[in-house]
N, C-alpha and C positions, 0 to 999 in steps of 0.2 A: 704626681696624678694619682691620688690614692684608688682610683680604678683600673690600674696599669696592668694588673697581676692576672692573666687565665691561664691557668695548667693546662698542658694539651692530654687530651686522654690518653697519648701512650704512653706518657709519664705516668698518669695514675694507674695504668693497669699494670707496668712495669714496677712502682713501690710495692703494689700491692699483692706482687709475686714473691717481692724479693724477702716481705715481713708481714707474711699473710697467714692466717687464721685457718686453723683446719679445714676441708670441706666435708662436711659429713652429712646432709641434707638433702633428701630427695623433693620430689614436687610434692608428694603427699605429704610427708613431715610439714614440709611450707603452708600448703593446705589449712592444716591442722594449728599451724601456728597462727595462722589469719583468722580461722574459726578460736580459735583458744581466748586471743583478743576480742573481734567483733563480738562473739557472742557472749556477754556477761553482766557489765554494769551498764548495758542501757537497756537491758531486761531486769536482771535482779534486783538493779539497786537504783535506776534512774527512772524506772517508769511512774514513780512516782514525784521527783521534781518536776517531770514533764508535762503530766498531770496539771500542778499549780501552776506553770505558763499558761498551757494553753488548754484543759480540759479536756473533753474527747478529740478534739482539734490535735491532739499529738499522734494519733494516726497520721495524716496533716506534715505534720514536722518531720514524722519519720519516715514519710517518700520525700519531703523537699531536701532533708539530710541525705536520702541515697542516692538520690539525684546527681545532686551536686557529686557525692564520693564514687558516683559510676564513670563519669566523665572523668576527674580526676586522676582512677583509679587506671584508665586507657592510658593516662600519660605518663602517670608510673611503670605503668608495663612495658611501652616501649625503652623510655631512659635505661630505666632498670637491667634489660636485656640488654643493652649497648653497654650500660658499665656495670659490670657484673662484681662490684666491690663493695666494701660495707662504706656505710657516710650516709645513704639515703637521698635525699635534698640538699645536705650541704655538699657530697661530690659531685652531684649534677652542676649543680651551683657554680661549684669550682673551673667545671670545666668548661662552661657557657658563659657567663657575666661576669663574674671578677672573685679573687680572691676576697675582697673586704663585703660583697654582698653575700659569696658563701659563713662568710665569718659569721655573720649576723642570721642565717639559716643553723647555722650549726648552733648558735648561741640559744637562740629559739628554740629547736627541738629539746637542748639538754632540758630548760625549764617545762617544756612541754609533757613528753614521757617521764620525767620526778616527779612532777604536781598530778598527771594522770597515775600514774602508779601508787601515789597516796591515795587520789580519792577511793579506787576500788578497794585500798585497804580500812579505808572508814566505812565503804558499802559492807564488806567483808564482816567487819566487827555486828554492824548490824542484825545482821542473820547468828552469827554466833549467839549473842547476847537473848537474841529473840527463840532461834530455835532450839538451842545446845542446853543454855544456862536456865532458860524459861522451861522449856520442858523438862528440867529435874528440879524443880520449883527453886533455883538459885537466883539470885540477882544480886550482880556487882553493885557498887554504891558508885553512886552518881560521879562521884570524882574519879572513878579509875574508868568510866564507862563512856564518856563525851569527854568532848574540848569544853571551854569553856563561854558562856550563855554570851560573852560578849564580839564571841568570833561566829557567833549562828550558833554552837553546840547543845546543852543544855543547863536547865536552872541546878548548880551546886556543880557541874563540870570543871574538870581539872585536867586528866589527860585521859585520851581512848586509847587505853594498855591493850585490848586485842587487835587494833591497828598497829600498832606498834612491831607488837612482836611478829605478825605474820610478814609485816615487811621486811623483817630481819631473815625470817626464816627463810622466803623465797630471795633474799641475797645469797646466802650459804649454799641452796642448791643451785644457782647462777658461776658461784664458784667455784663447785666442783666439776662442771663441765655444761659443754653445750648440749653434746650426744643427748646425756642424759636427762638433761633439763628438756629436751625435746619426747622423748620416752614417756615422761612422766605429764604431758600435758595431752600427748595424745590419749591416755587414760581418761584426763579426766575432762576431756572435751565429748569424749561420751558418754562421762557422768551427763554433763551439763546438757545435751541435746537430749537425750532421754528424758530428761527430767521438765523439758522445756515439751516435747511431745504431749507429755502426761499432761502439762497444765492446759494446753490448747485443746485438745481430745474433751477434758472434763467441762473448761468453763464455756466452749463457744457448742458446747450436745446440754448443757445446765436448763432447767425449768426457768431459773433464774434470770437465763439470757434476755434481753428486751430492748427494742432498740429507742425506748424512752428512754433509756440511759444515756444516750447520746446526745440528747435534746435538753441545752441548746450547745449544739457541734461547737460552735466558734465563740466561748464566751467572752474572749479579753480581742476579737477580732483575727485578720489575717496579720496584721502590723502593729504590734502594741505601741510602737511607737520607736523612734532610736533611742538606744540605750538603755532600753526596759526593761529587755528580756525578755517580755514576756507577747501573746499571741501564737499565732501557730507559727512564723517564721524567727521568734526570740526561741519558743521552744528547740526548733529544728536547730538553730546555734548552738544550744548545751547538748541536743540529743547527740550534734555530731560528733561528740568525745568518743562515742563508744564503737567510732567505724574507725581510729589509728590502727587496727590489725594489720591493713592492708599494707599500710605505712612500715610497720615493725617486718615485713615481710621481706622489704624491698632492703631495709636493713642486713639483713639476712643473706644478699644475694654472693657475701665471697664466702661464707661456709658453705654454699650450695653444690651439691654436683653437678652437670652440666645446666648453668645458670640462666643461658641463654632460651633454654625452652623452658623452666621449672620453674623460675622467677614470674614469670605472663599467668604461667596456671595458678600460680597461688595469688599473685595477688586478684584476678579477676572472679576463679573459681569462692574463693574463701566471702569474697564480698558480696556474688550474687546469691551462694547458699544461705548467708544471713540476714539477708537484707529481708526475707520472705519471713523468718521469725520475726523479726522487730514488728511487723503491721499485723501477724496473727494475735501475737500475746498484746500486743496493745486492746487488740476488739474483745479478747477475752476477758480483760480484768476489766477496761469501762464496762461492756455490756452485761458484766454479771453484778460487779458491784458500784458502777459510777465512778467517773472521775472529776467532779467537779471541784475548780477552787475554790479555797476559802478569800473573800473577799475585803477589800478594805472599804473606809466610809465612801471611799469616791465609787465603788463597783467595779475595783480593777483589782486583780491579784497578787494576795500578797510574796513580797519578791522569797523566794526559795534561799533556805540556809540563813532568815533575818530572824533578829530577838524575837520580833511581834509574829510571827508565824510560829516561832517554837512553842510562846506562850500558848496561843489557840490551840495549836496541837495538845496541850497537856488540859484544855478541857475536856468535861465528859462528852458533848456532845460531838465531840469531833474523833472519839477513840477507836472509831472502826473506818474512819475515811481514808482513803487509799492515801492523799496526798502529804497522810500525816506520817506513813509508815514508814520503816527503815526495812523492811524485810517484805516489800510490796506485795508479792508473787506470795508467799507464804502465807500473809494476810490474807490475802481474796482466799483463797481458798480454804483457809481456818474459820473465815467468819460463812460462809455457805456450806458449813459443815462438814468439810472432809479435812477436817483435823490430822489425821493421820498421814496424808497425803500431803496436806501444807507441810506438815514437818519432813517428808518425803522431799517434798521441793526446797525446803528448806537447809536440808541436810546437803541436797546438792548442791546447792551455790556455795555452802561451807567449804566443800569439796574442789569445786570448782573453780570459785573465784579467784583461788591463788593461781590459776594459770593466767588469769590476764595482769595481775602482779608479775608474775615471775617475765611473759612477751614485754610488756611497757618497760622492764628493769634493762629486760634484757636489748632494746633497741637502744634506749638511753645509754648504754654503758661500750654500746660500737661506734655510737657518732662520736662519745669522748675520743674513741679509742682511734681512729683516724683521725680526728683532730690535733691529737697527742702524733701521733705518726707522720702528720703533715709540719710539724714543730711550732704549730700555733697554741696550743699548749706542752706544758713539760713533758717532753720524750720519757721522761719514767713512768709516766699515766699509761703509756702503751707496753708497758712490759708483760709480758704471757707469764704464767706460770709453769715452770721446768714441770712439773706434774701433772698439773688439769689441762695446760694449753688453753686456759682464760685470759682477759687482762682481769687479775683478780685485781689490781689497785681500784682503779676506774669500778671495778664492780663494790667495791666494799665501801667508798666515799660516796658512790647515787645509792645504796643501800642503806647509809645511816641518817641520808639526807629527805629521801622518801619516808620513812620511818619515823622522824621527827615531825616532817609535815601533817601525816596522818594521825598524829598525837592529841592535834591542836585543831584541826579545821575540819570544816563538815564537806558532806562528799559534794552538794552541790556550787559553793565559790568554788572548790578547786577542780571541778569540769569545767568550768566555764573559764575560769583563767589558762589551763591549759587549751582549752579550744582555740585562744589567739595565737598562742605560738605553733599549732596545729596549721590553723587555716594562713598563717603566713609560711609558710611550706609549702602548702599544697600549690599557692600561687605561685612561688617561683619555680617550682617544677614545669608550671603549665608554660612558663615566659621559656623555661629552659629545652621546653622541647621543639617551640619554636623558632627559638634561636639555632640547633644543632639541624633543624632540618636548614635553615638556608645556608650557614655555615660549614656544615659538615654532609652534604645531601650524602654523599657517594659512599659512606660506613653502613658496612652491614646491620641490617636492623630484621631480628629475629621475630621482633612484634610490631607492627607500624599502626598507628592510629589513624583510625581511619576519618576521613574527612577531620585531618589537623587543625585547619583554620575555622573550624567551627567548635570543634570540639575541646581546645586549647583556651579560647577565648570564651569560652562558658564558664570552665574554671574559675576562671581567674574572674567572673564576673559573680560565680555565685560563691567564691569564699568572700569576695568584697560585701556582698549581701549580707551574708550571715554573720562577719565580724560587727556590722556596723550596728545589729539587731542582738549580740550581747549586751549585759547590764554593766551598765556606763567601767565601771571599778574595775573589770575585766578588761576591756578594752584600754582602759590607760595603763596596767600591770605591761602589756605587750612594751610599749615606750618606753617606757620607766625602765625595765628589765633590757632593754634593747639600750640604753646610755651608757649603762653599766658595763655592757658589751664591749660597744663602741671605745669605752674608757681603756679596758682593759687590749683592745687593740693594738691601739696604738702607742700602749706602753708598753706592751711586752710580745704580743704578736705576730707584727709587722717588722718589727726586726729580727724575729727568730725564726720566721717562715723559712722553710727549705727552700721553698719556689724564688722567696726574694734573696737568699743569700746564693741561687746557684747551683744549690747542690741535687737537685731533681735530678733524677737517673732513668734511660730508656734503654730498650732493648734493642741493640743494632745485629741482623740477623745476614748482614752483605758477606759472602763468600760462604755460605751454609755456615755458618759460628755466632754462636749469640755472647754477647757479651754487652756488657754495663756502662755507657757512656755519659758523660755529664751532657745537660743540653744549655744553650744560652739563655738566660730567664730574660734579659733587658730587652727582647724584642715578640718578652710575652704579654 
């Protein structure tokens, strides 16, 4: 039976202590880690993509995505404080459901984080081209500034060189060390939040702000149709992408001091702090410039990242449209006549968005690290650098893959594909919380989900709802990617699994002595 392996919690904790990462992060650094990922792409980059899907209904989209994330964050907070090791939803599934499902979650997370980091790299490139190069009167040739038109890039596009280079730079920083990366991230978060506060203050008090710009509020309705990716719920499925930050916090549990206290604070605190910014910035952008989508002949929004939308956005009448901008927030301020402030916001995005890339690659490499440590992937991948104390091999592999994807694909398509994996992982975490409540009710929980039998099912329902409102291509990508993972599991991982080979160890402290003893995995 391929669902016969469940890894005991004591074994997971003991294995982590035997081959662990250095604990260097406190609650404040964790909160900044979450803010660094949550505030970024959804505001600085995906605002235009969300507006194309839902128009002014983008504000409702943020609210829907935020509500799903809140209930998911509660589930994450309880289980992360119980299992304070690297691995996130993968480790949680391993301890509750089965090794097979843990593998599918880990495989989905590898895809989620890597593609998300690629998407943010593309978004950073848009600001770099518009604010830095454009401000100096320079312009990269089309073949160096965007991916091919066939992939939703631009006419004459071939490779997005700035996106490729920023991904490689963040990879190098992560190889150097986790603590150093967290310090850089803290500085970038301050820059980013300051820029957004300025944007909110200017737009919401501007004489150009008008409630008439919010009409029609839902040009594509609440539901645009299953698989269409449009409407308020379709936009929510895309904007959900930016909330992955709190998930990345849980992957850092093994590198956290006093994780039972600090992980819940980092998870919930960063999410609540960031959600307010999403709604306020969206209101300011739409109220001053408008956010109506470009429609097709049937009166429906054109698909974000499509060739046809790229062609329409190249026309003069859409030169100032929010939905066509690659640097939406800076674009809004420049159109309003605040060019120097717009450039400042663009510069802030250029400085701060790398923190999002950094956190996403960080999360992906820690999933890779733990799967390797468990024997499901080659153990050499979990090698820790003797000087930097980081998993340098998986970090380099991840960074190269992220850079290649960023070089050729547009931000909207990458975000939707990443969301498919994210929603599956959140779904499994909600299942894991309920199973642990039933199977291990007496284990100490520093944080307990209130009304867990309501909150966890609400998380499951919310994830399913958003998944089926993604574009059909994004929905299909997950099962195809998953099928590849299943083949790898049965061809390699199942036979090399430490749990399956009976080499998992736990701490035996009987008699006051601590020693490592093998456990009988045939009863797992």
